[in-house]
C-alpha positions in Angstrom: -95.8 44.5 -38.6 -97.0 44.7 -42.1 -99.4 47.3 -43.5 -100.6 47.3 -47.2 -101.7 50.9 -48.5 -104.9 51.8 -49.1 -106.0 51.1 -52.6 -102.4 49.5 -53.6 -102.5 47.7 -56.9 -99.4 46.1 -58.3 -98.4 47.4 -61.6 -97.7 44.1 -62.8 -99.3 41.1 -63.0 -97.3 37.9 -61.7 -95.9 36.4 -64.8 -94.9 40.4 -66.0 -93.3 40.5 -62.3 -91.3 37.7 -62.9 -89.9 38.8 -65.7 -89.3 42.4 -65.0 -87.3 40.5 -61.3 -85.1 38.4 -64.1 -84.5 42.0 -66.4 -83.5 43.9 -62.9 -81.0 41.2 -61.9 -79.4 40.8 -65.5 -79.3 44.7 -66.3 -78.5 45.8 -63.1 -75.5 43.5 -62.7 -74.1 44.5 -65.9 -74.4 48.0 -65.6 -72.9 47.9 -61.4 -69.9 46.2 -63.5 -69.5 48.9 -66.2 -69.8 51.6 -63.5 -67.5 50.2 -60.8 -64.7 48.2 -62.8 -66.0 45.0 -61.6 -66.0 41.2 -62.1 -68.5 38.7 -61.0 -66.6 35.8 -58.6 -68.3 32.8 -56.7 -68.7 33.2 -53.0 -69.6 30.8 -50.1 -73.0 30.5 -48.7 -71.1 29.6 -45.2 -67.9 30.1 -43.6 -65.7 28.8 -40.6 -66.6 31.0 -37.8 -63.1 30.8 -36.4 -61.8 32.9 -39.3 -63.2 35.7 -38.2 -64.9 36.3 -41.7 -68.3 36.4 -40.9 -70.1 39.9 -40.4 -71.9 40.3 -36.6 -73.8 43.2 -37.9 -75.2 45.0 -34.9 -73.5 42.3 -32.5 -76.7 40.9 -31.5 -78.1 38.8 -34.5 -77.5 35.1 -34.1 -76.0 33.5 -37.2 -77.5 30.4 -38.5 -74.8 27.4 -37.9 -74.7 24.2 -38.4 -72.2 20.9 -37.8 -70.4 19.3 -41.0 -69.1 15.9 -39.8 -67.0 15.2 -42.8 -65.0 18.2 -42.1 -65.2 18.2 -38.6 -66.5 21.8 -37.8 -69.2 23.7 -37.6 -70.3 26.1 -40.4 -72.3 29.3 -40.3 -74.4 31.4 -42.7 -72.7 34.5 -44.0 -74.6 37.2 -42.7 -72.8 39.4 -45.2 -69.5 38.9 -47.3 -67.8 42.4 -46.2 -64.8 40.8 -44.9 -64.6 37.7 -47.2 -64.6 40.2 -50.5 -61.5 41.7 -49.3 -59.8 38.6 -48.6 -60.9 37.2 -52.1 -59.5 40.6 -53.5 -55.7 39.6 -52.3 -56.1 36.0 -53.1 -57.3 37.0 -56.6 -54.6 39.5 -57.0 -57.1 42.5 -57.8 -55.2 45.8 -58.7 -56.1 49.3 -57.9 -59.4 50.4 -59.6 -60.9 47.2 -60.1 -63.1 44.9 -58.0 -65.3 42.1 -57.9 -68.8 41.4 -57.4 -71.0 38.4 -56.4 -74.3 36.9 -55.5 -74.7 36.9 -51.5 -77.5 34.7 -50.3 -78.3 34.7 -46.4 -80.7 33.9 -43.5 -80.8 36.3 -40.8 -83.1 34.5 -38.1 -83.6 37.2 -36.1 -85.3 40.1 -38.2 -88.0 41.6 -37.6 -90.4 40.9 -40.3 -92.6 43.9 -42.3 -93.0 45.1 -45.7 -89.2 45.5 -46.3 -87.8 42.9 -44.0 -87.5 39.1 -44.7 -85.6 36.3 -42.9 -84.1 35.7 -46.5 -81.3 38.5 -47.7 -80.3 38.4 -51.4 -77.7 41.1 -52.7 -75.1 42.0 -54.7 -71.8 42.1 -52.7 -69.1 44.2 -54.2 -65.3 45.4 -53.3 -62.8 47.6 -55.0 -59.7 47.9 -54.7 -58.5 51.3 -54.0 -55.2 53.4 -53.0 -54.5 55.8 -50.1 -55.2 59.1 -51.6 -58.9 57.6 -52.4 -59.5 57.1 -49.0 -61.6 60.4 -48.6 -65.3 61.6 -48.9 -65.0 62.9 -52.4 -64.5 59.5 -53.5 -66.9 57.7 -52.0 -69.4 60.3 -53.0 -68.4 59.7 -57.1 -69.0 56.2 -56.2 -72.5 56.5 -55.1 -73.2 58.8 -57.8 -72.4 55.8 -60.2 -74.1 53.5 -58.3 -77.4 55.7 -58.6 -76.7 56.3 -62.3 -76.6 52.4 -63.2 -80.1 51.9 -60.6 -81.6 54.7 -62.6 -80.3 53.4 -66.0 -81.7 50.0 -65.4 -85.0 51.5 -64.7 -84.8 53.2 -68.3 -83.9 49.8 -69.9 -87.1 48.3 -67.7 -89.9 51.0 -68.7 -88.7 50.4 -72.2 -89.7 46.9 -72.3 -92.4 47.7 -69.6 -93.8 51.1 -70.5 -96.8 50.9 -68.2 -94.5 51.0 -64.9 -95.1 54.1 -63.4 -92.0 54.5 -61.3 -90.0 57.7 -61.1 -86.6 58.2 -59.7 -84.5 61.4 -58.5 -81.3 60.8 -60.1 -79.5 63.6 -58.1 -78.1 62.6 -54.8 -78.4 64.4 -51.7 -75.3 64.0 -49.5 -76.0 64.5 -45.6 -74.0 63.4 -42.3 -75.4 61.4 -39.7 -74.3 64.2 -37.2 -76.3 66.9 -39.3 -79.6 64.8 -39.5 -79.4 64.9 -35.5 -78.4 68.5 -35.4 -81.6 69.3 -37.4 -83.9 67.3 -35.5 -82.6 66.0 -32.1 -85.9 65.3 -31.4 -86.4 62.7 -33.7 -85.4 59.2 -33.7 -83.0 58.2 -36.5 -85.1 56.5 -38.7 -87.5 59.6 -38.2 -85.0 61.9 -39.4 -84.2 59.5 -42.5 -87.8 59.5 -43.2 -88.1 63.5 -42.9 -85.1 64.0 -45.2 -85.8 61.6 -47.5 -89.4 62.5 -48.2 -88.1 66.1 -49.0 -84.8 65.6 -51.3 -85.9 62.0 -52.7 -82.6 60.1 -53.1 -80.2 60.4 -50.1 -76.8 59.1 -49.1 -76.3 59.7 -45.2 -72.7 59.8 -44.3 -70.7 58.8 -41.4 -72.5 55.7 -39.4 -71.3 53.8 -37.0 -69.6 56.1 -34.6 -71.4 57.7 -31.6 -72.9 61.3 -32.5 -72.9 64.2 -30.4 -75.9 62.7 -28.3 -73.5 59.9 -27.5 -75.4 57.4 -29.5 -74.5 56.1 -33.3 -77.2 56.8 -36.0 -77.4 53.1 -36.8 -74.9 50.1 -35.6 -72.1 48.9 -37.9 -69.8 46.4 -37.2 -66.2 48.0 -36.4 -64.0 45.9 -38.6 -65.1 46.2 -42.3 -66.5 50.0 -42.9 -64.2 52.7 -41.8 -67.3 55.2 -39.8 -66.1 58.3 -40.8 -66.1 56.9 -44.6 -69.3 55.1 -44.9 -73.0 55.7 -45.2 -76.3 54.2 -46.4 -78.1 55.4 -50.0 -81.8 55.6 -49.3 -84.7 56.3 -52.3 -88.3 57.9 -51.5 -90.7 54.7 -51.9 -93.8 56.2 -53.4 -95.9 52.9 -52.5 -95.2 52.9 -49.0 -94.4 56.4 -48.3 -91.1 55.8 -47.0 -87.5 56.2 -47.3 -86.1 52.6 -48.8 -82.3 51.7 -48.2 -81.0 50.3 -50.8 -77.3 49.9 -50.1 -75.1 50.2 -47.0 -71.5 50.7 -48.3 -68.5 52.6 -47.5 -64.4 52.8 -47.6 -63.1 50.0 -45.5 -60.9 50.2 -42.4 -57.2 50.4 -42.7 -54.8 49.8 -39.6 -55.3 52.7 -38.1 -59.2 53.1 -38.2 -59.6 49.2 -37.2 -57.7 49.8 -34.1 -59.7 52.8 -33.0 -63.0 51.1 -33.9 -62.1 47.9 -32.4 -61.3 49.8 -29.1 -64.0 52.4 -29.3 -66.5 49.3 -29.7 -65.0 46.9 -27.1 -64.0 44.7 -29.8 -60.0 44.5 -29.0 -60.1 40.4 -28.9 -60.8 40.1 -32.1 -57.1 41.6 -33.2 -55.9 37.9 -33.0 -58.3 36.6 -35.3 -56.6 35.7 -38.3 -58.5 38.1 -41.0 -57.9 41.0 -38.4 -54.3 39.8 -37.9 -53.6 40.3 -41.3 -55.4 43.7 -41.5 -53.2 45.5 -38.6 -50.3 43.8 -40.1 -50.7 45.6 -43.5 -51.3 42.4 -45.7 -54.6 43.3 -47.0 -55.4 46.0 -49.8 -57.4 49.1 -49.6 -60.7 48.8 -50.5 -64.2 50.5 -50.7 -67.2 47.8 -51.0 -71.0 47.4 -49.8 -73.7 45.4 -50.6 -76.8 46.4 -52.7 -80.0 44.6 -52.0 -81.5 42.6 -55.2 -85.2 42.3 -53.6 -84.9 46.0 -52.2 -84.0 47.2 -55.6 -87.3 45.2 -57.2 -89.3 46.6 -54.8 -88.0 50.0 -55.7 -88.3 50.1 -59.5 -91.7 47.7 -59.5 -93.5 49.9 -57.1 -94.0 46.8 -55.0 -95.7 47.0 -51.6 -94.3 43.9 -49.9 -91.0 42.4 -50.2 -92.6 39.3 -50.6 -94.1 40.0 -53.8 -90.3 39.8 -55.3 -88.7 36.9 -53.2 -89.9 33.5 -51.7 -89.7 33.2 -48.3 -91.4 32.3 -44.9 -93.9 34.3 -43.2 -96.1 34.4 -40.3 -99.9 34.0 -40.6 -100.8 37.6 -40.1 -99.0 39.0 -42.7 -100.1 36.2 -45.4 -103.9 36.8 -44.1 -103.3 40.8 -44.5 -101.7 40.5 -48.0 -104.3 38.2 -49.5 -107.3 40.1 -48.7 -105.4 43.1 -50.2 -104.9 41.1 -53.4 -101.1 41.0 -52.9 -99.5 37.6 -54.2 -96.5 36.8 -52.2 -94.1 34.4 -53.9 
């Protein structure tokens, strides 16, 4: 459900918003590549589902599929490129310490629409080759800090060109595990815990998402075949216009053969062992990696202080949302 805060007025005109979106997308990608030693590559919009390369997210979202008569198979619009990127690193011959970044566009038809969610997804998908010594929480935290630095550096350049932009970000990341959040507030839902903690600490990385907590339920759903559930997490910023925690990135150190085997068993997905991608990984045929996605529209919302994601991306909205935004003077692209 869409809610526009009382008294909300965009800090930028429609034209300046478009100018700022272009700046963010150009500047941040350069800073991200420099921070993590990445090179841009071209990625697919759709894949063959038989390869097992598509991400099934929480396992209930329906991918958009279509037949391709000239090829004789069905195509499936990607949900994310988590598995594709790892295979691409192998195919391109990337070596330890270097990686790739790409523009990922997706359609999530079952998304529940609100201020932060639309059926159109755009993000920077990145992946980097690491060695076995880097598969630890310290390396994950160092990578998160580099990403936050790139985000804050982008804001600096943005405010140099648009000095009236009032956005202020906390540049110090507070790290906490999902289990610690549950221990602190067992009576709250995971999202309520995120809200309370991020309101206090402003820039937060929640670690250990996907596996069952002491309560028996996970903090949030994660597919079992890309992130190692003990070495992953979500990056959240406090978003003043909406008074909420805004997730900018889901990322993590990826599964190796051992953690993939364990997570497939825990999630009841052992049949996936026979898919080409999974067989290759279990046989040691893929590099060890770290990677994630950084929402492009989400980052624009955060840096520009927008109240609705439709202010920074063009999508389709229900009549109620369009009317609420029109009445509040919020321009949907």
